[in-house]
C-alpha positions in Angstrom: 136.0 41.9 -197.3 134.6 41.4 -200.6 136.8 43.1 -202.8 140.3 42.5 -204.5 142.9 43.6 -202.3 146.5 43.4 -203.2 149.7 44.8 -201.1 153.4 45.1 -201.8 155.9 45.4 -199.3 159.9 46.8 -200.7 162.5 46.9 -197.5 165.6 47.5 -197.9 168.4 47.2 -195.4 171.4 46.5 -197.5 173.1 49.3 -199.7 176.3 48.7 -201.8 176.9 52.7 -201.0 179.3 52.8 -197.6 177.7 56.3 -197.2 173.9 54.8 -196.7 173.7 53.5 -193.1 172.8 49.9 -192.7 168.9 49.4 -191.2 168.0 46.8 -188.5 164.3 46.8 -188.7 163.1 46.4 -192.6 163.5 42.5 -192.5 161.6 42.1 -189.3 159.3 44.8 -190.4 158.7 43.4 -193.7 158.0 39.5 -192.8 155.6 40.7 -189.8 153.5 42.8 -191.8 153.3 40.4 -194.6 152.0 38.0 -192.0 149.2 40.0 -190.5 148.2 42.0 -194.1 147.9 37.7 -195.5 146.2 36.6 -193.3 142.3 35.8 -194.0 140.7 36.9 -190.5 143.1 40.4 -190.2 144.0 42.2 -193.9 143.1 38.8 -196.2 145.5 40.9 -198.8 147.5 38.9 -201.5 150.8 40.3 -200.6 154.3 40.5 -202.7 157.6 41.0 -201.2 160.7 42.9 -202.5 163.4 42.6 -200.3 166.8 44.3 -201.1 166.0 45.1 -204.9 168.0 47.6 -207.2 166.3 51.1 -208.2 165.0 49.0 -211.7 163.7 46.4 -210.3 161.5 48.4 -207.7 160.5 50.8 -210.7 159.2 47.4 -212.4 157.7 45.8 -209.4 155.5 49.3 -208.8 155.1 50.0 -211.9 153.3 46.5 -212.5 151.7 46.6 -209.2 149.4 49.2 -210.2 148.9 48.4 -213.4 145.9 45.6 -214.9 144.2 46.8 -211.8 139.9 47.1 -211.6 137.7 49.3 -209.6 137.3 47.0 -207.3 140.7 46.5 -206.0 142.7 48.0 -203.4 146.0 48.7 -203.3 148.6 49.3 -200.6 152.2 50.1 -200.9 154.4 49.8 -198.1 157.9 51.5 -198.0 160.5 50.4 -195.4 164.1 51.9 -196.6 166.4 55.2 -196.8 164.7 58.4 -197.7 166.8 60.6 -199.5 166.1 64.2 -200.6 167.9 65.7 -203.7 169.0 69.6 -204.2 166.4 70.4 -205.9 164.1 69.6 -202.5 162.4 65.9 -204.2 162.3 63.1 -202.9 164.0 59.7 -203.4 163.7 56.2 -202.3 166.7 54.3 -201.5 167.4 51.2 -203.4 170.0 48.5 -202.7 172.5 50.1 -205.6 171.6 53.5 -205.1 174.5 56.1 -205.5 173.8 59.1 -203.4 175.4 61.3 -206.1 173.5 59.9 -208.6 170.0 59.9 -207.0 167.8 60.2 -210.4 169.5 57.1 -211.8 170.2 55.0 -208.7 166.9 55.5 -206.6 163.3 56.0 -207.1 161.9 59.4 -207.6 159.0 60.1 -205.4 157.2 61.8 -208.6 157.2 57.9 -210.5 155.3 56.3 -207.3 152.9 59.4 -207.5 152.6 58.8 -211.4 151.7 55.0 -210.6 149.5 55.8 -208.1 147.7 58.2 -210.5 147.5 56.5 -213.5 146.1 53.3 -212.0 142.4 52.6 -212.0 142.3 50.7 -208.7 139.5 51.9 -206.7 141.6 52.9 -204.0 145.3 53.4 -203.4 147.0 53.5 -199.9 150.8 54.2 -199.2 152.6 53.9 -196.3 156.2 55.8 -195.9 158.4 54.2 -193.1 161.7 56.2 -194.2 164.5 58.3 -193.0 165.0 61.3 -195.2 168.7 62.6 -195.8 169.4 65.9 -197.0 170.4 67.4 -200.7 173.4 66.5 -202.4 175.9 69.2 -203.6 176.2 68.8 -207.3 179.6 67.9 -208.5 180.9 66.8 -204.9 180.7 63.6 -202.8 180.4 65.9 -200.1 176.8 66.7 -199.0 175.7 69.7 -197.5 173.1 70.0 -194.7 169.6 71.3 -196.2 166.0 72.4 -195.0 163.5 69.9 -194.1 161.4 68.7 -196.8 157.1 68.0 -196.6 156.7 64.7 -197.2 153.4 64.7 -197.9 153.4 66.8 -200.4 156.0 64.5 -202.5 152.9 62.4 -202.7 149.5 64.1 -202.7 150.7 66.8 -205.2 147.8 65.7 -208.1 144.6 63.3 -207.4 144.3 60.3 -209.1 142.5 60.0 -212.2 141.3 56.8 -212.9 140.4 55.8 -209.0 138.2 56.7 -206.7 140.6 57.9 -203.8 144.1 57.6 -202.7 145.6 57.9 -198.9 149.3 58.3 -197.8 150.5 57.8 -194.1 153.8 58.7 -193.4 156.2 57.8 -190.6 157.3 61.2 -189.5 156.4 64.6 -190.8 159.9 65.3 -191.9 163.4 63.9 -190.9 166.4 65.9 -191.6 170.2 63.9 -191.8 173.2 65.1 -193.3 176.5 63.0 -195.5 179.6 63.6 -194.4 182.5 61.9 -196.0 180.1 59.7 -197.0 178.4 58.6 -194.0 174.9 59.2 -192.8 174.5 60.9 -189.1 171.9 61.3 -187.6 170.7 64.3 -186.1 167.6 63.0 -184.1 165.7 60.5 -185.6 164.0 57.3 -184.2 164.3 53.9 -185.3 162.3 53.2 -188.4 160.6 50.4 -187.2 158.2 52.2 -184.6 156.2 52.8 -187.4 155.6 49.7 -188.7 155.6 48.0 -185.4 152.9 50.0 -184.6 150.4 49.3 -187.7 151.0 45.3 -187.3 150.5 45.5 -183.6 146.8 47.5 -184.2 145.9 44.9 -187.3 147.3 41.9 -185.1 145.4 42.3 -181.5 142.6 44.5 -183.2 143.5 47.5 -181.1 143.6 50.0 -183.6 139.5 48.9 -184.3 138.9 52.4 -182.4 135.2 52.4 -182.6 134.8 48.4 -182.5 132.5 48.4 -185.2 134.4 45.1 -186.3 136.7 47.0 -189.0 139.7 48.8 -188.8 139.3 51.9 -190.9 142.3 53.6 -192.5 141.6 56.4 -189.8 141.3 54.2 -187.1 144.7 53.1 -188.4 146.1 56.3 -188.1 145.1 57.5 -185.2 146.3 54.2 -183.2 149.6 54.9 -184.9 149.7 58.7 -183.9 149.0 57.7 -180.5 151.7 54.6 -180.6 154.6 56.4 -182.1 153.9 59.8 -180.3 153.9 58.2 -176.8 157.5 56.0 -177.5 159.3 59.1 -178.9 157.2 62.6 -179.3 160.0 63.9 -181.3 158.5 61.6 -184.4 154.8 63.0 -185.7 152.7 60.5 -188.4 151.0 62.5 -190.5 148.3 61.8 -193.3 146.9 63.2 -196.1 143.8 61.0 -197.9 141.1 61.7 -201.2 138.9 59.0 -200.4 135.1 58.4 -201.0 133.4 56.7 -197.9 135.3 54.7 -195.6 137.9 52.5 -196.3 138.2 49.1 -194.4 141.8 47.8 -194.1 141.3 44.8 -191.4 139.0 42.9 -190.0 138.4 44.2 -186.3 139.2 41.3 -183.5 137.4 42.6 -180.6 134.0 42.8 -179.8 131.4 45.3 -181.2 130.6 48.4 -179.9 127.4 50.6 -180.8 126.9 54.2 -179.3 123.6 54.2 -178.0 120.4 56.5 -178.1 119.7 57.3 -174.2 115.7 56.8 -173.6 113.8 59.6 -173.8 113.4 61.8 -170.6 109.9 61.0 -170.8 110.4 57.6 -170.7 113.1 58.0 -168.0 110.5 59.8 -166.0 107.9 57.3 -166.3 110.4 55.0 -164.9 111.6 56.7 -161.5 107.5 57.2 -161.1 106.1 56.1 -157.7 102.7 54.2 -159.2 103.7 50.8 -160.4 101.9 50.7 -163.7 103.2 53.8 -164.7 106.6 51.8 -164.4 104.8 48.8 -165.9 104.0 50.7 -169.0 108.1 52.5 -169.2 108.9 48.8 -168.8 106.8 47.7 -172.0 107.8 50.8 -173.6 111.4 50.0 -173.2 110.7 46.3 -174.7 109.0 47.6 -177.5 112.5 50.1 -178.0 114.4 46.8 -177.8 113.1 45.5 -181.1 113.5 48.4 -183.3 115.6 48.1 -186.3 117.8 51.6 -185.4 120.5 49.9 -183.4 121.3 52.7 -181.5 117.7 53.1 -180.2 117.9 49.3 -179.3 121.3 49.5 -177.4 119.9 52.5 -175.2 116.9 50.4 -174.5 119.0 47.1 -173.5 121.9 49.1 -171.3 117.9 51.0 -169.3 116.6 47.8 -169.1 119.6 46.1 -167.9 119.6 49.1 -164.9 115.7 48.0 -164.5 116.8 44.1 -164.3 119.2 45.2 -161.3 117.2 47.7 -159.6 113.6 47.2 -159.8 110.9 45.4 -157.9 110.8 41.7 -158.6 108.0 41.8 -161.6 109.7 44.4 -163.5 112.9 42.9 -163.3 111.8 39.9 -164.4 109.9 41.4 -167.4 112.9 43.1 -168.2 115.5 40.1 -167.8 112.8 38.0 -170.1 113.3 40.8 -172.5 117.1 40.9 -172.3 117.1 37.5 -172.6 115.2 37.7 -176.5 118.4 39.7 -178.3 120.7 36.6 -176.9 122.8 35.6 -180.3 121.1 32.8 -181.6 123.0 31.1 -185.2 121.0 28.4 -186.7 122.8 25.9 -187.3 125.8 26.4 -184.3 127.6 23.5 -185.8 128.1 22.7 -189.0 129.8 19.6 -190.9 131.0 19.4 -194.2 131.9 16.2 -194.2 134.1 14.7 -196.2 135.8 17.3 -199.1 138.4 16.4 -201.9 141.4 18.0 -201.8 142.0 21.3 -204.0 138.1 21.2 -205.3 135.8 24.2 -204.9 135.4 25.6 -201.6 132.2 24.3 -200.2 129.9 26.9 -197.9 127.2 26.8 -195.7 124.9 29.3 -194.5 123.9 30.5 -190.9 121.1 31.8 -190.4 120.9 34.9 -187.2 117.3 34.6 -185.5 116.2 37.5 -183.3 115.8 41.2 -183.7 117.9 43.6 -185.0 120.4 44.3 -182.1 120.8 40.4 -181.6 122.2 39.9 -185.2 124.1 43.0 -185.1 127.5 41.2 -184.2 131.5 40.2 -185.6 132.5 36.8 -186.6 135.8 36.1 -186.0 137.1 32.9 -187.2 139.8 30.8 -184.8 141.3 29.6 -188.0 143.0 30.2 -191.0 141.5 27.8 -193.3 137.6 28.8 -192.4 136.2 32.1 -194.4 132.9 33.9 -193.3 130.9 36.2 -195.2 128.0 38.5 -194.2 124.8 37.5 -195.9 121.0 39.2 -195.7 119.7 36.3 -193.3 123.1 35.9 -191.4 126.3 34.1 -192.5 127.9 32.1 -195.4 131.1 29.7 -194.2 133.4 28.6 -196.6 136.5 26.3 -196.1 139.8 26.0 -197.5 140.9 22.5 -199.2 144.4 22.8 -200.0 145.7 20.7 -197.2 144.4 17.1 -196.2 143.1 16.3 -193.3 140.8 16.7 -190.0 139.7 20.0 -189.8 137.6 21.3 -186.7 137.4 25.1 -185.7 135.3 27.8 -184.4 133.9 31.2 -185.3 133.5 33.2 -182.5 130.3 35.5 -182.6 130.8 38.6 -180.7 127.8 40.9 -180.2 127.1 44.3 -178.1 126.4 41.9 -174.8 126.8 38.5 -175.7 128.8 35.7 -177.4 128.4 33.1 -179.0 130.7 30.3 -180.7 129.6 28.3 -183.9 132.0 24.7 -184.1 133.3 23.8 -187.7 134.2 20.5 -188.9 135.4 19.0 -192.3 137.6 16.2 -193.6 139.5 17.2 -196.5 140.7 14.1 -198.7 143.0 13.1 -201.4 141.9 13.7 -204.4 140.4 10.8 -206.1 143.1 8.5 -208.1 140.0 6.9 -210.3 139.2 10.3 -211.9 142.9 11.1 -213.1 143.1 10.6 -216.7 144.3 6.6 -217.2 147.4 6.9 -219.9 146.2 5.4 -223.7 148.1 3.7 -226.1 151.4 5.0 -227.3 151.0 5.8 -230.6 154.4 5.2 -231.7 154.7 1.8 -230.4 154.2 -0.1 -233.5 153.5 -3.7 -231.5 150.5 -5.5 -231.1 148.9 -5.5 -227.5 149.8 -7.8 -225.0 147.2 -10.8 -224.6 145.5 -10.6 -221.8 146.1 -13.4 -218.7 143.2 -15.6 -217.4 142.8 -13.4 -214.9 142.6 -10.5 -216.9 139.9 -12.2 -218.9 138.1 -12.6 -215.3 138.0 -9.5 -214.4 137.3 -8.1 -218.1 134.0 -10.3 -218.2 132.8 -8.8 -215.1 132.5 -5.3 -216.4 131.2 -6.4 -220.2 127.8 -5.1 -220.8 126.4 -8.1 -222.4 127.6 -9.7 -219.4 125.5 -7.1 -216.7 122.4 -8.7 -216.0 119.3 -6.6 -217.4 116.6 -5.2 -215.0 113.9 -7.0 -214.3 110.6 -6.3 -216.6 107.9 -4.1 -214.4 104.4 -5.7 -214.1 101.5 -4.6 -216.1 100.4 -1.2 -214.4 96.5 -1.8 -213.6 93.9 1.1 -214.1 94.6 1.8 -210.2 97.9 2.2 -210.5 98.1 4.4 -213.8 95.3 6.6 -212.1 97.4 7.4 -209.2 99.9 7.6 -211.0 98.8 10.3 -213.6 97.0 12.3 -211.1 98.2 15.8 -210.6 99.8 16.5 -207.2 97.4 18.2 -204.6 97.9 21.9 -204.8 99.1 23.9 -201.6 97.1 27.2 -202.3 94.3 27.5 -200.2 96.4 26.2 -197.1 99.5 28.5 -197.8 96.7 31.6 -197.6 94.7 30.3 -195.0 97.9 30.4 -192.9 98.6 33.6 -193.9 95.1 34.8 -193.4 95.8 33.7 -189.6 99.4 34.9 -189.0 97.6 38.7 -190.0 95.3 38.1 -187.8 97.1 37.2 -185.1 99.9 39.9 -185.5 96.3 42.6 -185.8 95.5 41.4 -182.1 98.9 41.6 -181.1 98.9 45.4 -182.3 96.1 46.3 -181.1 97.3 45.0 -177.3 100.2 46.7 -177.9 97.7 49.9 -178.7 95.9 49.7 -175.8 99.1 49.3 -173.9 100.9 52.4 -174.9 97.6 54.1 -174.9 97.1 53.5 -171.3 100.7 55.1 -170.9 99.7 57.9 -172.7 96.5 59.0 -170.7 98.0 58.2 -167.4 101.0 60.4 -168.5 98.1 62.9 -169.0 96.9 62.9 -166.1 100.1 63.5 -164.0 100.9 66.7 -166.3 97.9 68.3 -165.1 96.1 71.6 -166.9 99.0 71.6 -168.9 99.0 68.7 -170.5 97.7 67.3 -174.4 96.7 63.8 -174.5 97.3 64.1 -178.0 100.8 65.0 -177.7 101.4 62.1 -175.2 100.2 59.4 -177.4 102.3 60.9 -180.3 105.1 60.5 -177.7 104.2 56.9 -176.8 104.0 55.5 -180.3 100.5 54.6 -179.8 99.1 55.6 -183.7 101.5 53.4 -185.4 100.0 49.9 -184.0 96.9 50.9 -184.5 97.2 51.8 -188.3 99.1 48.0 -188.7 96.1 46.4 -186.8 93.7 48.0 -189.4 95.6 47.2 -192.0 96.9 43.6 -190.8 93.4 42.9 -190.1 91.4 44.4 -193.1 94.5 42.1 -195.4 93.4 38.8 -193.0 89.9 39.0 -194.3 91.1 39.9 -197.8 93.9 36.6 -197.4 91.0 34.5 -196.2 88.4 34.9 -198.9 90.8 34.3 -201.3 91.4 30.9 -200.0 87.2 30.2 -199.6 87.3 31.0 -203.0 90.1 29.0 -204.9 88.8 25.7 -201.9 85.4 26.5 -203.9 86.3 27.0 -207.6 89.3 24.1 -207.5 87.4 21.3 -205.4 89.4 18.8 -207.3 93.0 20.3 -206.3 93.0 20.0 -202.7 92.9 16.3 -200.3 90.0 16.2 -197.5 92.6 17.0 -195.1 93.7 20.1 -196.9 90.3 21.5 -197.3 89.5 20.6 -193.5 92.5 22.3 -192.3 91.9 25.7 -194.7 88.2 26.0 -193.7 89.4 26.0 -189.9 92.2 28.2 -190.4 90.1 30.6 -192.3 87.4 30.4 -189.6 89.9 31.0 -186.8 91.4 33.9 -188.9 88.2 35.5 -189.3 86.9 35.1 -185.8 90.4 37.0 -184.8 90.2 39.2 -187.5 86.6 41.0 -187.0 86.4 41.7 -183.3 90.0 43.0 -183.7 89.0 45.4 -186.3 85.9 46.6 -184.5 88.0 47.7 -181.7 90.7 49.2 -183.6 87.8 51.3 -185.2 86.4 52.2 -182.2 90.1 53.3 -180.2 90.6 55.5 -183.7 87.4 57.0 -183.3 88.0 57.7 -179.2 91.2 59.1 -180.3 89.4 61.3 -182.7 87.1 62.6 -180.7 89.0 62.7 -177.0 91.8 64.1 -178.2 90.2 67.5 -179.0 88.4 67.3 -175.3 91.2 66.9 -173.5 
């Protein structure tokens, strides 16, 4: 979670007015919600709790909560209290000093909260409303008459906020009706207010609210989870949601594994896998191995599931080939052990990087720190691990990586030491003290003499340098350009050769499939279906690039021989020769394969 995230929890369970029933759940709910929202492994919010506040204090805290925000901020406001409806139909949130006949003066109007949400510059604002809703009050009378139900969402979702990118409101119920009689609040049919907040806390804490198992609990995930939980426990209560959001809002980290909706293998590939011909099935397995490396994770996941079936049900050679391909997508963090060493307390949190190796499916995982002092941020190449230095002592913890079919652990250690006392400013002389400084004692003089600059031994003079020494020192470091280009040329040549083999393999599978189709077949369609043209094109490009890069390496070596050592010269010549020997035959065969395709596709 890289944005700034803030939460304000308002919980009122004690009221001065005797007509307002005392609530049991808000205090416990507020503590539990604060815990999960503040936990860096779950919500990572900065949380403020306001408990049993007056109406004036509630308004001040709410307005200051929404003021002075940035578009990168995400705000979450949670109410757990009584909700009261005035005679005009407006919803009010009860404070500890609320007087039911004086709602406008002693309670917080929903219009006030809506105005604060509309005026904030925060990018996203979320309101959770866990309240009981009361009936309208008669004017000029202490008694209260019953009234119709109130649509809670309409009280907050009337105006689209102008300053931010979006808003969302989730209420504990659609509408609940209460009536006041003789200053006593009586329930017609009402569930406990804690059902809603308890479901929110449970869903975030256990990770069960991450319904799509993508590693994050979105607003939609949380609402669906809370809706199911509340309805199961009380069918008369129906949570509601209204939202105007751009994109998906992630409220918390998921604590379950990651799940990918797989794209199944094409029917033609499954048909080839069910063929009686061994080599046809072998070609299909090779194609599955290729799909396993695809950057589209759903496609790769479909290939993984298919290869898992092959590894269990096929003959030994094909089963071993499938098992070997599946081993390549195991989670491979490097390093898997991080030691931060000794870190001063209160220093800037140190960080170390972890690189995830393997194909895209192997790098697709969720990182779950097991200790609160660990923080993990995703990077392009893997992860960045931070350590909190607020507490001293030896720290030892784990980061669990969960992929689609594998788990791995990164162990982290650090030693947070007290701040160095030597770095603290030493007290200077007191300017108000006119007395002369005390005469140093003999032992002080001896201790002072040790660090006097005049007593420090001078650095021994260096012997005069010979001409050979000057030549060795002044000589420029050898260049590495030509060896690097030669290595790149060899890598390109090897890639071209690998692409040629892949082209041949896919071409053979396509030709076999064409033969099985009989007179209705078309070899051009089969070649396109099995993707034989793509590696052929890559082969031609990388082969030509290998020759060009190798030529540049040899040219630089000949133009600047004084910049290279004998070892670098010999190595460059060897690498370019090998690259040229691989690239030229590969290009010739690739061109012949392309000509064969152009000629044969029209005839067969």
